Short mmCIF file of the C-alpha atoms (twelve columns), coordinates in Angstrom:
data_MODEL
# 
_entry.id   MODEL 
# 
loop_
_atom_site.group_PDB 
_atom_site.id 
_atom_site.type_symbol 
_atom_site.label_atom_id 
_atom_site.label_alt_id 
_atom_site.label_comp_id 
_atom_site.label_asym_id 
_atom_site.label_seq_id 
_atom_site.Cartn_x 
_atom_site.Cartn_y 
_atom_site.Cartn_z 
_atom_site.pdbx_PDB_model_num 
ATOM 1   C CA . MET A 1   60.787  -6.250  32.089  1 
ATOM 2   C CA . MET A 2   58.082  -3.775  32.646  1 
ATOM 3   C CA . ILE A 3   55.938  -2.150  29.119  1 
ATOM 4   C CA . LYS A 4   54.305  0.952   29.730  1 
ATOM 5   C CA . LEU A 5   51.386  1.592   27.591  1 
ATOM 6   C CA . GLY A 6   49.966  5.031   27.025  1 
ATOM 7   C CA . ARG A 7   46.236  5.283   26.999  1 
ATOM 8   C CA . ARG A 8   45.804  4.325   23.452  1 
ATOM 9   C CA . GLY A 9   47.748  1.255   23.755  1 
ATOM 10  C CA . VAL A 10  45.675  -0.033  26.613  1 
ATOM 11  C CA . ILE A 11  42.067  0.901   24.514  1 
ATOM 12  C CA . ALA A 12  44.328  -1.209  21.351  1 
ATOM 13  C CA . VAL A 13  44.742  -3.991  23.725  1 
ATOM 14  C CA . SER A 14  41.252  -4.139  25.043  1 
ATOM 15  C CA . VAL A 15  39.662  -4.081  21.967  1 
ATOM 16  C CA . LEU A 16  41.658  -6.944  20.627  1 
ATOM 17  C CA . CYS A 17  41.047  -9.176  23.442  1 
ATOM 18  C CA . ALA A 18  37.469  -8.430  23.168  1 
ATOM 19  C CA . SER A 19  37.519  -9.459  19.551  1 
ATOM 20  C CA . VAL A 20  39.637  -12.869 20.286  1 
ATOM 21  C CA . VAL A 21  36.574  -13.707 22.944  1 
ATOM 22  C CA . PHE A 22  33.924  -13.209 20.565  1 
ATOM 23  C CA . LEU A 23  35.572  -15.044 17.742  1 
ATOM 24  C CA . LEU A 24  36.000  -17.843 20.378  1 
ATOM 25  C CA . PHE A 25  32.303  -17.584 21.419  1 
ATOM 26  C CA . LEU A 26  31.658  -17.673 17.660  1 
ATOM 27  C CA . ALA A 27  33.683  -21.352 17.028  1 
ATOM 28  C CA . ALA A 28  31.659  -22.496 19.886  1 
ATOM 29  C CA . HIS A 29  28.602  -22.180 18.753  1 
ATOM 30  C CA . LYS A 30  29.041  -22.498 14.901  1 
ATOM 31  C CA . SER A 31  26.605  -25.685 14.750  1 
ATOM 32  C CA . GLU A 32  23.802  -23.447 16.550  1 
ATOM 33  C CA . THR A 33  23.862  -20.917 14.068  1 
ATOM 34  C CA . ILE A 34  21.214  -20.843 11.720  1 
ATOM 35  C CA . SER A 35  21.708  -19.042 8.364   1 
ATOM 36  C CA . ALA A 36  19.099  -16.629 7.198   1 
ATOM 37  C CA . ASP A 37  18.480  -18.994 4.152   1 
ATOM 38  C CA . GLU A 38  17.296  -21.516 6.322   1 
ATOM 39  C CA . GLY A 39  15.150  -19.466 8.606   1 
ATOM 40  C CA . ASP A 40  13.573  -18.128 5.431   1 
ATOM 41  C CA . LYS A 41  12.334  -21.493 4.540   1 
ATOM 42  C CA . ASN A 42  9.401   -21.496 6.706   1 
ATOM 43  C CA . LEU A 43  8.316   -17.767 5.998   1 
ATOM 44  C CA . THR A 44  5.430   -17.439 3.223   1 
ATOM 45  C CA . VAL A 45  3.984   -14.005 2.715   1 
ATOM 46  C CA . VAL A 46  0.761   -14.401 0.729   1 
ATOM 47  C CA . SER A 47  -1.073  -11.500 -1.684  1 
ATOM 48  C CA . TRP A 48  -4.506  -11.765 -0.695  1 
ATOM 49  C CA . SER A 49  -6.842  -12.070 -4.074  1 
ATOM 50  C CA . VAL A 50  -9.507  -9.608  -4.853  1 
ATOM 51  C CA . PRO A 51  -13.056 -11.557 -4.627  1 
ATOM 52  C CA . GLY A 52  -15.143 -11.772 -7.800  1 
ATOM 53  C CA . GLU A 53  -17.762 -9.634  -6.449  1 
ATOM 54  C CA . VAL A 54  -18.020 -6.999  -3.773  1 
ATOM 55  C CA . THR A 55  -20.785 -4.471  -2.655  1 
ATOM 56  C CA . PHE A 56  -21.044 -1.787  0.261   1 
ATOM 57  C CA . ALA A 57  -24.258 -0.886  1.581   1 
ATOM 58  C CA . GLY A 58  -25.880 -3.216  -1.394  1 
ATOM 59  C CA . GLU A 59  -24.069 -1.125  -4.078  1 
ATOM 60  C CA . SER A 60  -21.613 -3.279  -6.470  1 
ATOM 61  C CA . MET A 61  -18.221 -2.341  -6.930  1 
ATOM 62  C CA . PRO A 62  -17.088 -2.240  -10.277 1 
ATOM 63  C CA . LEU A 63  -13.874 -4.479  -10.166 1 
ATOM 64  C CA . ASP A 64  -13.906 -4.381  -14.041 1 
ATOM 65  C CA . ASN A 65  -11.915 -1.080  -14.066 1 
ATOM 66  C CA . TYR A 66  -8.242  -1.666  -13.268 1 
ATOM 67  C CA . ASP A 67  -8.194  1.565   -11.209 1 
ATOM 68  C CA . THR A 68  -11.070 0.101   -8.651  1 
ATOM 69  C CA . ARG A 69  -9.438  -3.516  -8.402  1 
ATOM 70  C CA . GLU A 70  -5.888  -2.145  -7.754  1 
ATOM 71  C CA . SER A 71  -7.362  0.329   -5.002  1 
ATOM 72  C CA . LEU A 72  -9.020  -2.601  -3.014  1 
ATOM 73  C CA . ASP A 73  -6.249  -5.103  -3.386  1 
ATOM 74  C CA . ARG A 74  -4.328  -2.468  -1.863  1 
ATOM 75  C CA . GLU A 75  -6.241  -1.914  1.089   1 
ATOM 76  C CA . LEU A 76  -7.328  -5.502  1.526   1 
ATOM 77  C CA . ASN A 77  -3.347  -6.899  1.570   1 
ATOM 78  C CA . ALA A 78  -2.744  -3.942  4.324   1 
ATOM 79  C CA . THR A 79  -5.690  -4.868  6.426   1 
ATOM 80  C CA . ALA A 80  -4.807  -8.425  6.308   1 
ATOM 81  C CA . PHE A 81  -1.227  -7.500  7.107   1 
ATOM 82  C CA . ARG A 82  -1.774  -5.321  9.751   1 
ATOM 83  C CA . HIS A 83  -2.512  -8.154  12.015  1 
ATOM 84  C CA . ALA A 84  -2.534  -6.628  15.562  1 
ATOM 85  C CA . SER A 85  -4.609  -3.585  14.940  1 
ATOM 86  C CA . THR A 86  -7.109  -5.916  12.644  1 
ATOM 87  C CA . LEU A 87  -7.464  -8.816  15.360  1 
ATOM 88  C CA . LEU A 88  -8.481  -5.982  18.127  1 
ATOM 89  C CA . THR A 89  -10.828 -4.458  16.200  1 
ATOM 90  C CA . ILE A 90  -12.047 -7.860  15.597  1 
ATOM 91  C CA . LYS A 91  -12.496 -8.528  19.409  1 
ATOM 92  C CA . ARG A 92  -13.734 -4.991  19.899  1 
ATOM 93  C CA . ALA A 93  -16.639 -5.839  17.147  1 
ATOM 94  C CA . GLY A 94  -18.168 -8.183  19.601  1 
ATOM 95  C CA . ARG A 95  -18.516 -5.645  22.427  1 
ATOM 96  C CA . TYR A 96  -19.817 -2.711  20.354  1 
ATOM 97  C CA . PHE A 97  -21.176 -3.984  17.232  1 
ATOM 98  C CA . PRO A 98  -24.184 -4.908  18.784  1 
ATOM 99  C CA . GLU A 99  -25.259 -1.420  19.575  1 
ATOM 100 C CA . ILE A 100 -24.293 0.345   16.829  1 
ATOM 101 C CA . GLU A 101 -25.869 -2.642  14.095  1 
ATOM 102 C CA . LYS A 102 -28.973 -1.556  16.505  1 
ATOM 103 C CA . ILE A 103 -28.889 2.228   16.112  1 
ATOM 104 C CA . LEU A 104 -28.326 1.729   12.409  1 
ATOM 105 C CA . LYS A 105 -31.293 -0.629  11.792  1 
ATOM 106 C CA . GLU A 106 -33.928 1.685   13.735  1 
ATOM 107 C CA . ASN A 107 -32.529 4.645   11.610  1 
ATOM 108 C CA . ASN A 108 -32.474 2.327   8.366   1 
ATOM 109 C CA . ILE A 109 -29.169 3.008   7.537   1 
ATOM 110 C CA . PRO A 110 -27.245 -0.128  5.965   1 
ATOM 111 C CA . ASP A 111 -25.395 -2.339  8.309   1 
ATOM 112 C CA . ASP A 112 -22.358 -1.796  6.277   1 
ATOM 113 C CA . PHE A 113 -21.955 1.482   7.695   1 
ATOM 114 C CA . LYS A 114 -20.715 -0.024  11.166  1 
ATOM 115 C CA . TYR A 115 -17.273 -0.772  9.218   1 
ATOM 116 C CA . LEU A 116 -17.040 3.077   8.995   1 
ATOM 117 C CA . ALA A 117 -16.625 3.133   12.612  1 
ATOM 118 C CA . CYS A 118 -13.758 0.774   12.327  1 
ATOM 119 C CA . ALA A 119 -11.744 2.735   9.550   1 
ATOM 120 C CA . GLU A 120 -12.274 5.879   11.464  1 
ATOM 121 C CA . SER A 121 -11.153 4.510   15.462  1 
ATOM 122 C CA . ASP A 122 -10.562 0.682   15.389  1 
ATOM 123 C CA . LEU A 123 -13.626 0.939   17.511  1 
ATOM 124 C CA . ALA A 124 -11.921 3.126   20.233  1 
ATOM 125 C CA . ASN A 125 -12.413 6.510   21.826  1 
ATOM 126 C CA . VAL A 126 -9.461  8.154   20.278  1 
ATOM 127 C CA . ILE A 127 -8.794  11.615  19.533  1 
ATOM 128 C CA . SER A 128 -7.440  12.646  15.823  1 
ATOM 129 C CA . PRO A 129 -4.263  15.269  15.554  1 
ATOM 130 C CA . ALA A 130 -7.265  17.444  14.326  1 
ATOM 131 C CA . GLY A 131 -8.969  17.217  17.453  1 
ATOM 132 C CA . ALA A 132 -11.895 14.616  15.584  1 
ATOM 133 C CA . THR A 133 -12.972 12.794  18.790  1 
ATOM 134 C CA . GLY A 134 -14.594 9.343   19.595  1 
ATOM 135 C CA . PHE A 135 -15.389 5.979   17.879  1 
ATOM 136 C CA . TRP A 136 -16.927 8.196   14.907  1 
ATOM 137 C CA . GLN A 137 -14.267 10.727  14.954  1 
ATOM 138 C CA . ILE A 138 -16.570 14.244  15.318  1 
ATOM 139 C CA . MET A 139 -15.241 17.201  15.168  1 
ATOM 140 C CA . GLN A 140 -16.531 19.472  18.079  1 
ATOM 141 C CA . GLY A 141 -18.159 22.433  15.660  1 
ATOM 142 C CA . THR A 142 -20.031 19.649  13.739  1 
ATOM 143 C CA . GLY A 143 -21.229 17.530  16.560  1 
ATOM 144 C CA . LYS A 144 -22.734 20.899  17.821  1 
ATOM 145 C CA . GLU A 145 -24.358 21.621  14.521  1 
ATOM 146 C CA . TYR A 146 -26.074 18.355  15.296  1 
ATOM 147 C CA . GLY A 147 -27.240 18.803  18.601  1 
ATOM 148 C CA . MET A 148 -24.904 16.910  20.807  1 
ATOM 149 C CA . THR A 149 -23.565 18.345  24.025  1 
ATOM 150 C CA . ILE A 150 -20.101 19.521  24.098  1 
ATOM 151 C CA . ASN A 151 -18.283 21.023  26.964  1 
ATOM 152 C CA . SER A 152 -15.798 20.664  29.925  1 
ATOM 153 C CA . GLU A 153 -18.032 18.659  31.747  1 
ATOM 154 C CA . ILE A 154 -20.212 16.477  29.082  1 
ATOM 155 C CA . ASP A 155 -19.044 15.487  25.621  1 
ATOM 156 C CA . GLU A 156 -21.100 13.214  24.029  1 
ATOM 157 C CA . ARG A 157 -18.743 12.386  20.994  1 
ATOM 158 C CA . TYR A 158 -17.509 9.875   23.555  1 
ATOM 159 C CA . SER A 159 -21.083 8.045   23.813  1 
ATOM 160 C CA . LEU A 160 -21.099 5.226   21.823  1 
ATOM 161 C CA . GLU A 161 -25.067 5.609   21.549  1 
ATOM 162 C CA . LYS A 162 -24.904 9.444   20.659  1 
ATOM 163 C CA . SER A 163 -22.520 9.581   18.245  1 
ATOM 164 C CA . THR A 164 -23.822 6.780   16.690  1 
ATOM 165 C CA . GLN A 165 -26.875 8.753   16.159  1 
ATOM 166 C CA . PHE A 166 -25.079 11.487  15.238  1 
ATOM 167 C CA . ALA A 167 -23.453 9.574   12.242  1 
ATOM 168 C CA . CYS A 168 -27.114 7.976   11.111  1 
ATOM 169 C CA . ALA A 169 -28.359 11.382  10.930  1 
ATOM 170 C CA . PHE A 170 -25.559 12.499  8.749   1 
ATOM 171 C CA . PHE A 171 -25.488 9.256   6.517   1 
ATOM 172 C CA . ARG A 172 -29.080 9.985   5.556   1 
ATOM 173 C CA . LYS A 173 -28.848 13.745  4.962   1 
ATOM 174 C CA . ALA A 174 -25.657 12.676  2.567   1 
ATOM 175 C CA . TYR A 175 -27.742 9.670   1.049   1 
ATOM 176 C CA . GLU A 176 -30.606 12.124  0.071   1 
ATOM 177 C CA . LYS A 177 -28.085 14.767  -1.354  1 
ATOM 178 C CA . TYR A 178 -26.126 12.236  -3.177  1 
ATOM 179 C CA . GLY A 179 -28.523 9.183   -3.825  1 
ATOM 180 C CA . SER A 180 -25.918 7.006   -3.312  1 
ATOM 181 C CA . TRP A 181 -24.514 5.324   -0.037  1 
ATOM 182 C CA . THR A 182 -21.148 5.147   -1.271  1 
ATOM 183 C CA . MET A 183 -21.271 8.879   -2.282  1 
ATOM 184 C CA . ALA A 184 -22.555 9.506   1.319   1 
ATOM 185 C CA . ALA A 185 -20.249 7.490   3.331   1 
ATOM 186 C CA . ALA A 186 -17.141 9.384   0.720   1 
ATOM 187 C CA . SER A 187 -18.875 12.622  2.494   1 
ATOM 188 C CA . TYR A 188 -18.312 11.479  5.754   1 
ATOM 189 C CA . ASN A 189 -14.691 11.645  4.990   1 
ATOM 190 C CA . ASN A 190 -14.220 14.454  2.848   1 
ATOM 191 C CA . GLY A 191 -17.400 16.363  4.086   1 
ATOM 192 C CA . MET A 192 -20.216 17.155  1.584   1 
ATOM 193 C CA . ASN A 193 -19.060 20.548  0.449   1 
ATOM 194 C CA . GLY A 194 -15.495 19.199  -0.101  1 
ATOM 195 C CA . LEU A 195 -17.169 15.856  -2.275  1 
ATOM 196 C CA . SER A 196 -20.012 18.453  -3.872  1 
ATOM 197 C CA . ASP A 197 -16.951 20.748  -5.330  1 
ATOM 198 C CA . GLN A 198 -15.399 17.793  -6.820  1 
ATOM 199 C CA . VAL A 199 -18.604 16.513  -8.312  1 
ATOM 200 C CA . GLU A 200 -19.117 20.364  -9.538  1 
ATOM 201 C CA . ILE A 201 -15.282 20.125  -11.220 1 
ATOM 202 C CA . GLN A 202 -15.380 16.815  -12.698 1 
ATOM 203 C CA . LYS A 203 -18.887 16.675  -13.549 1 
ATOM 204 C CA . GLU A 204 -18.985 12.930  -12.269 1 
ATOM 205 C CA . ASN A 205 -21.392 11.770  -9.274  1 
ATOM 206 C CA . ASN A 206 -20.051 8.733   -9.094  1 
ATOM 207 C CA . TYR A 207 -17.663 7.704   -6.122  1 
ATOM 208 C CA . TYR A 208 -15.600 5.308   -8.426  1 
ATOM 209 C CA . ASP A 209 -14.894 8.016   -11.330 1 
ATOM 210 C CA . LEU A 210 -13.531 11.098  -8.970  1 
ATOM 211 C CA . LEU A 211 -10.400 11.772  -8.545  1 
ATOM 212 C CA . LEU A 212 -10.191 13.078  -4.722  1 
ATOM 213 C CA . ASN A 213 -7.636  13.656  -2.588  1 
ATOM 214 C CA . GLU A 214 -5.436  10.507  -1.107  1 
ATOM 215 C CA . GLU A 215 -7.253  10.101  2.185   1 
ATOM 216 C CA . THR A 216 -10.956 9.881   0.582   1 
ATOM 217 C CA . ALA A 217 -9.976  7.945   -2.520  1 
ATOM 218 C CA . ARG A 218 -8.648  5.280   -0.355  1 
ATOM 219 C CA . TYR A 219 -11.431 5.419   2.237   1 
ATOM 220 C CA . ILE A 220 -14.204 3.399   0.798   1 
ATOM 221 C CA . PHE A 221 -11.517 0.669   -0.246  1 
ATOM 222 C CA . ARG A 222 -10.403 0.779   3.620   1 
ATOM 223 C CA . ILE A 223 -14.311 0.240   4.674   1 
ATOM 224 C CA . VAL A 224 -14.886 -2.614  2.470   1 
ATOM 225 C CA . ALA A 225 -11.209 -4.241  2.877   1 
ATOM 226 C CA . LEU A 226 -12.156 -4.192  6.588   1 
ATOM 227 C CA . LYS A 227 -15.612 -5.698  5.942   1 
ATOM 228 C CA . LEU A 228 -13.952 -8.558  4.170   1 
ATOM 229 C CA . VAL A 229 -11.312 -9.382  6.605   1 
ATOM 230 C CA . MET A 230 -13.419 -8.964  9.762   1 
ATOM 231 C CA . THR A 231 -16.236 -11.048 8.042   1 
ATOM 232 C CA . THR A 232 -14.280 -14.002 7.006   1 
ATOM 233 C CA . PRO A 233 -10.798 -13.852 9.403   1 
ATOM 234 C CA . GLU A 234 -9.816  -16.770 8.591   1 
ATOM 235 C CA . GLU A 235 -9.924  -16.256 4.811   1 
ATOM 236 C CA . TYR A 236 -6.756  -14.244 4.834   1 
ATOM 237 C CA . GLY A 237 -4.968  -15.837 7.616   1 
ATOM 238 C CA . LEU A 238 -6.082  -14.278 10.938  1 
ATOM 239 C CA . THR A 239 -7.425  -17.273 13.482  1 
ATOM 240 C CA . VAL A 240 -9.943  -15.600 15.840  1 
ATOM 241 C CA . ILE A 241 -10.903 -17.697 19.054  1 
ATOM 242 C CA . GLU A 242 -14.806 -17.417 19.812  1 
ATOM 243 C CA . SER A 243 -14.061 -16.993 23.657  1 
ATOM 244 C CA . ASP A 244 -11.248 -14.275 23.001  1 
ATOM 245 C CA . ILE A 245 -13.827 -12.175 21.342  1 
ATOM 246 C CA . TYR A 246 -14.667 -9.210  23.546  1 
ATOM 247 C CA . LYS A 247 -18.087 -9.267  25.221  1 
ATOM 248 C CA . PRO A 248 -20.826 -6.638  25.825  1 
ATOM 249 C CA . VAL A 249 -20.862 -5.437  29.117  1 
ATOM 250 C CA . PRO A 250 -23.978 -5.962  31.105  1 
ATOM 251 C CA . TYR A 251 -25.602 -2.843  32.525  1 
ATOM 252 C CA . TYR A 252 -28.667 -0.922  33.699  1 
ATOM 253 C CA . GLU A 253 -29.779 2.748   33.394  1 
ATOM 254 C CA . VAL A 254 -30.237 5.374   35.943  1 
ATOM 255 C CA . SER A 255 -31.479 8.989   35.385  1 
ATOM 256 C CA . VAL A 256 -29.621 11.894  36.968  1 
ATOM 257 C CA . ASP A 257 -31.625 15.086  36.949  1 
ATOM 258 C CA . THR A 258 -29.430 16.815  39.943  1 
ATOM 259 C CA . THR A 259 -25.584 17.782  40.689  1 
ATOM 260 C CA . VAL A 260 -23.520 14.658  41.533  1 
ATOM 261 C CA . LYS A 261 -20.744 15.918  43.536  1 
ATOM 262 C CA . SER A 262 -18.460 12.968  43.015  1 
ATOM 263 C CA . PHE A 263 -19.003 10.094  40.899  1 
ATOM 264 C CA . GLU A 264 -16.285 7.957   42.975  1 
ATOM 265 C CA . ASN A 265 -19.352 8.217   45.761  1 
ATOM 266 C CA . PHE A 266 -21.995 7.759   43.183  1 
ATOM 267 C CA . SER A 267 -20.275 4.363   41.955  1 
ATOM 268 C CA . ARG A 268 -19.929 3.150   45.146  1 
ATOM 269 C CA . HIS A 269 -23.661 3.190   45.891  1 
ATOM 270 C CA . PHE A 270 -24.282 0.934   42.844  1 
ATOM 271 C CA . ASP A 271 -21.653 -1.591  43.982  1 
ATOM 272 C CA . THR A 272 -19.024 -0.426  41.037  1 
ATOM 273 C CA . ASN A 273 -16.319 1.539   41.248  1 
ATOM 274 C CA . TYR A 274 -15.302 4.982   39.402  1 
ATOM 275 C CA . LYS A 275 -13.062 3.302   36.705  1 
ATOM 276 C CA . ILE A 276 -15.257 1.126   35.844  1 
ATOM 277 C CA . LEU A 277 -18.333 3.485   35.767  1 
ATOM 278 C CA . LYS A 278 -16.159 5.794   33.747  1 
ATOM 279 C CA . SER A 279 -15.303 3.045   31.136  1 
ATOM 280 C CA . LEU A 280 -19.121 2.587   30.633  1 
ATOM 281 C CA . ASN A 281 -19.685 6.311   30.592  1 
ATOM 282 C CA . PRO A 282 -16.806 7.996   29.033  1 
ATOM 283 C CA . TRP A 283 -19.099 11.131  27.450  1 
ATOM 284 C CA . LEU A 284 -18.832 12.060  31.537  1 
ATOM 285 C CA . ARG A 285 -15.655 14.067  31.446  1 
ATOM 286 C CA . LYS A 286 -15.260 15.150  35.093  1 
ATOM 287 C CA . PRO A 287 -15.399 13.250  38.445  1 
ATOM 288 C CA . PHE A 288 -18.465 15.396  39.043  1 
ATOM 289 C CA . LEU A 289 -21.748 16.994  37.193  1 
ATOM 290 C CA . THR A 290 -22.961 20.259  38.077  1 
ATOM 291 C CA . ASN A 291 -26.162 20.340  36.094  1 
ATOM 292 C CA . THR A 292 -27.664 23.636  37.314  1 
ATOM 293 C CA . THR A 293 -30.299 23.038  34.705  1 
ATOM 294 C CA . GLY A 294 -31.627 20.143  35.980  1 
ATOM 295 C CA . LYS A 295 -31.143 18.277  32.722  1 
ATOM 296 C CA . GLU A 296 -31.790 14.671  32.802  1 
ATOM 297 C CA . TYR A 297 -28.904 12.087  31.711  1 
ATOM 298 C CA . VAL A 298 -28.560 8.620   31.443  1 
ATOM 299 C CA . ILE A 299 -25.891 6.622   33.011  1 
ATOM 300 C CA . ARG A 300 -25.121 3.276   32.759  1 
ATOM 301 C CA . VAL A 301 -24.382 1.434   35.635  1 
ATOM 302 C CA . PRO A 302 -22.483 -2.267  35.541  1 
ATOM 303 C CA . GLU A 303 -24.404 -5.137  36.778  1 
ATOM 304 C CA . LYS A 304 -23.542 -6.474  40.086  1 
ATOM 305 C CA . ASP A 305 -19.866 -8.620  40.026  1 
ATOM 306 C CA . ILE A 306 -19.923 -8.244  36.343  1 
ATOM 307 C CA . ARG A 307 -16.278 -7.369  36.266  1 
ATOM 308 C CA . THR A 308 -15.672 -10.825 37.644  1 
ATOM 309 C CA . LYS A 309 -18.232 -12.750 36.141  1 
ATOM 310 C CA . LEU A 310 -18.149 -11.596 32.527  1 
ATOM 311 C CA . TYR A 311 -16.046 -14.105 30.938  1 
ATOM 312 C CA . GLN A 312 -17.117 -16.770 33.442  1 
# 
């Protein structure tokens, strides 16, 4: 006897067969199944405690205030548990902190300000949705106001040296205005005009006593949390192997005051390639340099064969 099934009948039989096969598979592999409860036994999540005393740029954080303490607690745990990005920032610090530290010291800016670059960009040349650019997240108008060259061929916001010099000039000006490194750092996020408006409205000149927008209110705590975790990562459950820290790329400098028709040809002349040359000079935004004014530019050239020898 032949039974004819309609389209729906065929589908129903197919579903039934698939269900039977799945149940048989589960029965055969029952002994290999680990329950959620068993898997969770080895999972431990720790709330990292706020230290008894914390400073930023030599200025004490008033942790006796419950709101200050809870704000740091929030950022400390967020930073410690943001494993991938925090670890990557720690690795990048090995390459970029030496230059940042040197420039901060030359400008008499506290060393802790290097953690602002970490909070701003995770030590990478990124661009924000608003157009803020580079390690220090500089807006085009502000950069030009401070004398940076920003055009279609040159953008000094991408230069670690030039952008750190810009940041130092801003910090010094802000410190002279507020008399506090903490307020100077906060003004980098909120702008001096914005921060000064709140000082006037609230009749307070202490960062920790001001009611500020969400981003600026969290800013100093994010910086300090990064400082704590990056200084002693092992205390926050992060293991960083010394050999995994990124090394600075040795280079020498070449001055150019003429047109460069091709940086690809330029790089070959110095036994490197365009990719590596641009990685050391990200402020060069085109594969050429017109430079009709004869201005002198200093270009970093990697030491010979360093691409393959850096980690040897």
